[in-house]
C-alpha positions as CSV (number, residue, x, y, z in Angstrom):
1,M,-19.5,23.3,-11.1
2,T,-17.8,22.2,-8.4
3,P,-14.0,20.5,-9.0
4,R,-15.6,17.0,-7.8
5,A,-18.2,17.1,-10.5
6,A,-15.9,18.3,-13.2
7,D,-14.3,15.1,-12.1
8,R,-17.3,13.6,-12.7
9,A,-18.3,14.8,-16.1
10,R,-14.5,14.3,-17.3
11,Y,-14.6,10.5,-16.3
12,D,-18.2,9.8,-18.1
13,R,-17.1,11.8,-20.8
14,A,-13.4,9.2,-21.2
15,T,-15.5,6.2,-20.5
16,A,-19.0,7.0,-22.7
17,D,-18.2,3.8,-24.7
18,L,-17.6,1.7,-22.0
19,D,-20.2,-0.1,-20.3
20,A,-19.7,-0.5,-16.4
21,P,-18.6,-1.8,-14.0
22,V,-15.2,-0.4,-14.7
23,A,-11.9,1.3,-13.3
24,I,-10.2,3.6,-14.1
25,V,-6.5,5.8,-12.9
26,D,-6.6,9.5,-13.4
27,L,-3.3,10.1,-14.4
28,E,-2.9,13.6,-13.7
29,A,-4.2,12.9,-10.0
30,F,-1.4,10.2,-10.0
31,D,1.6,11.8,-11.0
32,A,0.9,15.2,-8.9
33,N,0.4,12.8,-6.1
34,A,3.9,10.8,-6.6
35,D,5.2,14.7,-7.2
36,D,4.1,15.2,-2.9
37,L,5.6,12.2,-1.9
38,V,8.8,12.9,-3.4
39,R,8.8,16.3,-2.3
40,R,7.7,14.8,1.3
41,A,10.8,12.6,1.3
42,G,12.9,15.5,1.2
43,G,15.7,13.9,-1.5
44,K,15.4,10.6,0.2
45,P,14.3,7.2,-2.5
46,V,10.9,6.1,-2.0
47,R,10.4,2.7,-2.6
48,V,7.1,1.5,-4.0
49,A,4.7,-0.6,-2.4
50,S,3.8,-3.0,-4.7
51,K,0.9,-3.8,-3.2
52,S,-1.1,-0.7,-3.0
53,V,-0.7,-0.3,-6.7
54,R,-1.4,-4.0,-8.8
55,C,-0.1,-2.8,-11.9
56,R,2.9,-3.0,-13.9
57,A,2.2,-0.7,-16.1
58,L,1.5,2.0,-13.1
59,L,5.0,0.5,-11.1
60,E,6.9,1.2,-14.3
61,R,5.4,4.7,-14.7
62,V,6.1,5.8,-11.2
63,L,9.6,4.2,-10.9
64,A,10.7,6.1,-14.0
65,R,10.3,9.3,-12.2
66,E,12.8,10.7,-10.3
67,G,12.7,10.5,-6.9
68,F,11.7,6.6,-6.8
69,A,13.5,3.8,-6.7
70,G,12.8,-0.2,-5.9
71,I,9.6,-2.1,-5.3
72,M,8.4,-3.6,-2.2
73,S,6.7,-6.1,-2.7
74,F,4.4,-8.7,-0.3
75,T,4.6,-12.1,-1.6
76,L,8.0,-14.1,-2.8
77,D,6.2,-15.4,-5.7
78,E,5.2,-11.8,-6.7
79,S,8.8,-10.9,-6.2
80,L,10.1,-13.5,-8.1
81,W,7.3,-12.6,-10.9
82,L,8.6,-8.8,-10.6
83,A,12.0,-9.7,-11.0
84,R,11.6,-12.1,-13.7
85,A,10.0,-9.0,-15.8
86,G,12.8,-7.1,-15.4
87,F,12.4,-5.0,-12.2
88,E,16.0,-5.4,-10.6
89,D,15.3,-4.2,-6.7
90,V,12.7,-6.0,-5.3
91,L,12.3,-5.7,-1.5
92,L,10.3,-8.5,0.1
93,A,8.1,-6.6,3.1
94,Y,6.9,-9.8,4.7
95,P,8.5,-13.4,5.8
96,S,7.7,-16.2,3.3
97,A,6.9,-19.5,3.7
98,D,7.0,-20.8,0.1
99,R,9.3,-23.2,-0.5
100,A,8.8,-23.7,-4.8
101,A,9.7,-20.5,-4.5
102,F,12.0,-20.7,-2.4
103,G,14.2,-22.9,-4.2
104,A,13.4,-21.1,-7.3
105,L,15.2,-18.2,-5.8
106,A,18.1,-20.1,-4.7
107,A,18.8,-21.6,-8.1
108,D,18.5,-18.6,-10.3
109,P,21.4,-15.8,-9.9
110,K,19.1,-13.6,-11.3
111,L,16.5,-13.5,-9.1
112,A,18.7,-13.7,-6.1
113,A,20.8,-10.3,-7.5
114,A,16.9,-8.7,-7.8
115,V,15.1,-10.3,-4.7
116,T,15.9,-9.2,-0.6
117,V,13.9,-11.7,1.5
118,M,12.2,-10.7,5.0
119,I,13.1,-12.3,8.0
120,D,12.4,-11.7,11.9
121,D,13.5,-15.3,13.3
122,P,16.2,-17.8,12.9
123,A,14.0,-20.6,11.9
124,Q,13.2,-18.7,8.7
125,L,16.9,-19.3,7.7
126,D,16.2,-22.8,8.7
127,L,13.4,-22.6,6.3
128,V,14.8,-21.5,3.2
129,D,17.9,-23.5,3.5
130,Q,15.2,-26.9,3.5
131,A,13.4,-25.2,0.2
132,R,17.3,-25.1,-1.5
133,A,16.9,-28.0,-3.6
134,G,20.7,-28.0,-4.4
135,G,20.2,-24.3,-5.4
136,T,23.5,-22.6,-4.1
137,E,22.8,-18.6,-4.7
138,E,23.2,-16.2,-1.4
139,I,20.3,-15.2,-0.4
140,R,19.6,-11.2,0.6
141,V,18.2,-11.0,3.9
142,C,16.6,-7.7,5.4
143,L,15.7,-7.7,9.2
144,E,12.6,-6.0,10.4
145,L,12.2,-4.1,13.5
146,D,8.9,-3.8,15.7
147,T,7.7,-0.3,15.4
148,S,5.0,0.0,18.0
149,L,4.5,2.3,21.3
150,R,4.7,0.1,24.5
151,M,2.9,2.5,27.6
152,L,2.5,2.1,31.3
153,G,5.2,-0.6,31.0
154,G,4.4,-2.6,28.1
155,R,1.0,-2.8,29.5
156,V,-0.7,-0.5,26.7
157,R,1.1,-1.5,23.1
158,V,-0.5,0.8,19.9
159,G,0.8,-0.9,16.7
160,A,0.6,-3.4,14.5
161,L,1.8,-7.2,15.4
162,R,4.7,-7.9,13.5
163,S,8.1,-8.5,14.1
164,P,9.3,-9.9,17.6
165,L,11.9,-8.2,17.4
166,R,12.3,-4.6,19.5
167,E,15.9,-4.1,21.0
168,P,19.3,-3.2,19.7
169,A,20.5,-6.3,21.5
170,Q,17.9,-8.6,19.5
171,L,18.7,-7.4,15.9
172,A,22.4,-7.3,16.6
173,E,21.6,-11.1,17.6
174,L,20.0,-12.0,14.6
175,A,22.3,-9.7,12.3
176,R,25.4,-12.0,13.8
177,S,22.9,-15.6,12.9
178,V,22.9,-14.1,9.7
179,A,26.2,-13.0,9.0
180,R,27.7,-16.7,10.3
181,R,25.2,-18.5,8.3
182,P,26.7,-20.0,4.6
183,G,24.6,-18.8,1.7
184,F,23.0,-15.6,3.2
185,R,24.0,-12.2,3.7
186,L,22.8,-9.0,5.7
187,V,21.9,-6.3,3.5
188,G,18.8,-4.4,5.0
189,L,16.6,-3.2,7.8
190,M,13.0,-2.4,7.8
191,A,10.7,-0.8,10.1
192,Y,7.2,0.2,9.1
193,E,5.4,2.5,11.6
194,G,1.6,1.7,10.5
195,H,0.2,3.4,14.0
196,V,1.6,6.8,12.7
197,A,1.5,5.9,8.6
198,G,-1.3,4.6,8.2
199,V,-3.6,6.2,10.8
200,G,-5.4,9.1,10.2
201,D,-5.4,12.4,12.6
202,A,-8.4,14.3,11.2
203,V,-11.3,12.0,12.3
204,A,-14.1,13.6,10.4
205,G,-16.6,14.9,13.8
206,R,-14.0,13.5,16.2
207,P,-12.5,16.0,17.6
208,L,-11.2,14.5,20.7
209,R,-10.6,11.1,19.0
210,S,-8.1,13.1,16.9
211,R,-6.7,15.3,19.1
212,A,-6.2,11.8,20.8
213,I,-4.2,10.0,17.9
214,R,-1.5,13.1,17.2
215,L,-0.7,13.0,20.9
216,M,-0.3,9.1,20.5
217,Q,1.5,9.2,17.2
218,A,3.8,12.4,18.4
219,A,4.8,10.1,21.2
220,A,5.4,7.2,19.0
221,R,7.8,9.2,16.6
222,K,10.0,10.1,19.0
223,E,10.3,7.0,20.9
224,L,10.8,5.3,17.9
225,A,13.5,7.5,16.0
226,A,15.7,6.9,18.9
227,R,15.0,3.5,19.3
228,R,15.4,3.0,15.6
229,A,18.7,4.8,15.6
230,A,20.2,2.7,18.2
231,V,18.9,-0.6,16.5
232,V,20.8,0.9,13.4
233,R,24.1,1.9,15.2
234,A,23.7,-2.3,16.6
235,V,23.3,-3.6,13.4
236,R,26.0,-1.8,11.1
237,A,28.4,-3.1,14.1
238,V,27.5,-6.5,13.0
239,A,27.2,-5.4,9.2
240,P,29.1,-2.2,8.1
241,D,27.6,-2.9,4.8
242,L,24.3,-2.5,5.2
243,E,22.9,-1.2,2.1
244,F,19.6,0.0,3.5
245,V,17.3,1.4,6.1
246,N,13.7,1.6,5.3
247,G,10.7,3.1,6.8
248,G,7.5,4.9,6.9
249,G,4.3,4.8,5.2
250,T,2.5,7.1,3.2
251,G,0.6,9.4,6.0
252,S,4.3,9.6,7.8
253,V,6.9,10.4,5.0
254,Q,8.2,13.3,6.0
255,H,8.6,12.6,9.5
256,T,10.5,9.4,8.9
257,A,12.5,10.6,6.5
258,A,13.9,13.2,8.9
259,E,15.4,10.6,10.5
260,E,18.9,10.4,10.0
261,A,19.1,6.3,10.5
262,V,16.6,6.0,7.5
263,T,17.8,5.5,3.9
264,E,15.1,5.5,2.2
265,I,10.9,5.6,2.4
266,A,8.2,3.3,1.5
267,A,4.9,4.6,0.4
268,G,2.4,3.5,-2.0
269,S,-1.4,4.0,-1.0
270,G,-0.3,7.8,-1.9
271,L,-0.4,7.1,-5.5
272,Y,-4.2,6.2,-5.5
273,V,-5.5,7.8,-2.1
274,P,-8.1,5.7,-1.1
275,R,-10.5,6.5,1.4
276,L,-9.1,5.9,4.5
277,F,-5.8,8.5,3.4
278,D,-8.7,11.4,3.5
279,N,-7.8,12.0,6.9
280,Y,-4.7,13.2,7.4
281,T,-2.9,16.5,8.8
282,S,0.5,16.2,7.5
283,F,-0.7,15.4,3.3
284,T,-3.6,16.2,1.3
285,G,-3.8,13.8,-1.9
286,R,-6.0,13.8,-5.0
287,P,-8.3,10.9,-5.4
288,A,-6.7,8.9,-8.2
289,A,-8.5,5.5,-8.5
290,L,-11.9,5.1,-8.7
291,F,-14.7,2.5,-10.1
292,A,-17.9,2.9,-11.7
293,Q,-21.2,0.8,-11.3
294,P,-24.2,1.2,-13.2
295,V,-27.4,2.4,-12.2
296,V,-29.7,-0.3,-13.1
297,R,-33.1,0.2,-10.8
298,R,-34.7,3.2,-10.1
299,P,-37.0,2.2,-6.7
300,G,-38.3,5.2,-5.8
301,V,-38.0,8.8,-5.2
302,G,-34.5,9.4,-4.0
303,V,-33.4,5.9,-4.9
304,V,-31.1,3.9,-7.1
305,T,-29.9,0.8,-7.4
306,V,-26.3,0.1,-8.8
307,L,-25.0,-3.5,-10.2
308,G,-22.6,-4.6,-7.5
309,G,-20.3,-2.6,-5.3
310,G,-19.7,-4.7,-2.4
311,Y,-15.8,-4.6,-2.4
312,P,-15.1,-4.5,1.5
313,A,-11.3,-3.8,2.6
314,S,-9.1,-6.1,4.3
315,G,-8.8,-5.0,8.2
316,A,-10.7,-5.3,11.4
317,A,-14.5,-4.9,9.8
318,G,-16.5,-1.6,9.9
319,P,-17.7,1.2,7.8
320,D,-14.4,3.0,7.3
321,R,-13.5,-0.7,5.2
322,L,-16.8,0.4,2.9
323,P,-15.9,1.8,-0.6
324,V,-17.6,5.2,-0.3
325,P,-20.4,6.5,-3.3
326,Y,-17.8,9.7,-4.9
327,L,-19.7,10.6,-7.7
328,P,-22.6,12.6,-8.1
329,E,-21.9,13.6,-5.1
330,G,-24.8,13.3,-2.2
331,L,-25.4,9.5,-1.9
332,C,-25.5,7.2,0.9
333,Y,-25.6,3.5,1.5
334,D,-29.0,2.4,2.6
335,P,-28.3,1.4,6.2
336,Q,-30.3,-1.2,5.8
337,E,-28.7,-3.2,3.1
338,G,-25.2,-1.7,2.5
339,P,-23.1,-2.3,-0.4
340,G,-23.9,-5.6,-1.7
341,E,-22.1,-8.6,-3.9
342,V,-24.6,-8.1,-6.4
343,Q,-26.8,-5.1,-5.8
344,T,-26.3,-1.5,-4.1
345,P,-29.4,0.9,-3.2
346,L,-28.1,4.3,-3.2
347,L,-30.0,7.5,-1.1
348,G,-29.7,10.9,-1.6
349,S,-31.7,13.8,-3.8
350,P,-28.8,12.8,-6.8
351,A,-30.3,9.8,-7.3
352,D,-33.4,11.4,-9.0
353,D,-31.7,13.1,-11.9
354,L,-29.8,9.6,-12.6
355,L,-31.0,7.4,-15.4
356,I,-31.0,3.6,-16.2
357,G,-27.6,3.1,-17.6
358,D,-26.1,6.1,-15.8
359,K,-22.7,5.4,-13.8
360,V,-21.8,6.1,-10.2
361,W,-18.2,5.9,-9.1
362,F,-16.7,5.3,-6.2
363,R,-13.2,5.2,-4.1
364,H,-12.3,1.9,-2.4
365,A,-11.4,2.5,1.2
366,K,-7.8,1.0,0.2
367,A,-5.7,1.3,-2.9
368,G,-4.6,-1.7,-4.3
369,E,-7.5,-4.0,-3.1
370,L,-9.4,-2.6,-5.9
371,C,-7.1,-4.6,-8.3
372,E,-8.2,-7.9,-7.4
373,R,-12.3,-6.6,-8.9
374,F,-10.6,-5.3,-12.4
375,D,-8.7,-7.1,-15.0
376,S,-7.7,-4.1,-16.0
377,L,-7.6,0.1,-15.2
378,H,-8.1,3.0,-18.1
379,L,-5.8,5.8,-17.7
380,V,-7.4,8.2,-18.0
381,E,-6.0,12.0,-19.0
382,G,-8.2,15.3,-19.4
383,D,-11.8,14.0,-20.6
384,R,-9.9,10.9,-22.7
385,I,-8.4,7.0,-22.2
386,T,-5.3,7.2,-23.6
387,A,-4.5,3.4,-22.4
388,T,-6.1,0.4,-21.2
389,V,-3.3,-1.7,-19.1
390,P,-4.0,-4.8,-16.9
391,T,-4.0,-5.4,-13.2
392,Y,-2.2,-8.4,-11.4
393,R,-5.7,-9.8,-11.7
394,G,-6.1,-8.9,-15.8
395,E,-2.2,-10.9,-16.0
396,G,-3.2,-14.4,-14.3
397,R,-1.9,-13.6,-11.3
398,T,-3.4,-13.4,-7.8
399,F,-1.0,-13.6,-5.3
400,L,-3.0,-13.6,-1.8
């Protein structure tokens, strides 16, 4: 029996009394992935990206482990919810325009002490002030640095379109704007190198593309390390008490941790290891989060149809954004249909061994987005479910 076949047998036994659709997290794999992130971080704390987990119980589990500290959240409303639940260090990774949430933040000492907001433009400070509604609490602020790699005199740009702040002087000027402004305190700097951390460099069947990605990423790491160090020096000259410099992502943990200017690493997808994180030379994780759909039809030889399963991931549309049939091994989509909202035909010889009611296990393309489809996650240890915990959706929270 192959390791994957053994996993399938365990998951089927663990969920034998549950009807699909169903979602699980294999705690042995989850914990092993957490240990690997800590190892690669080389002694620097790992801040957990909640977007990639979306389950409070699992956020609590990983933050109880040595080497993890703090949450990187994705909306201000989520940040306040987590802070009210007792999480004491929540860094909002994206600028917000949520006036009601800014008003609540400015009016509550506990929330203001726990939550740090992200800015890259003075107009975002104006928005906070306009939303204060009488609240006088000091707002903790983090600046975001653009990490993109620019080549050929800027004509070629590689990296996400995020912050407009690129050069040390730009960030130092915004730092001075924060320092001059009553009601705000600059505490951090963040730089997310998604073109390194979130792009696999070992694309199956594409050796030339893989080598091009590795060359790009090597150049990007070198350029960013020098520029990030200069930015940190410039910002610390304005705010010498800066508490943290955050960088990285699952795919670049060890590279970013090696930079002296960086004080903490952000990661989250590496806990669940969705399919987009299979193609890396820098690490190998264990798939920990899966979902199962039931077989409901057998249209013919070498074909079964499962209920639903059309859970595409965000990003530029393409085959890599689709969930992938994982267990049993050897199934694939019908290219004429793909994964459907209500039904999904699957092709391959393993289909002939599947009966009506059997489960087919899938991996999502991204990590936390799976939790937008399920109210709960069943936590598997060995071949048993040891707990069932709500996702954000299961707690009635859909932040985006």
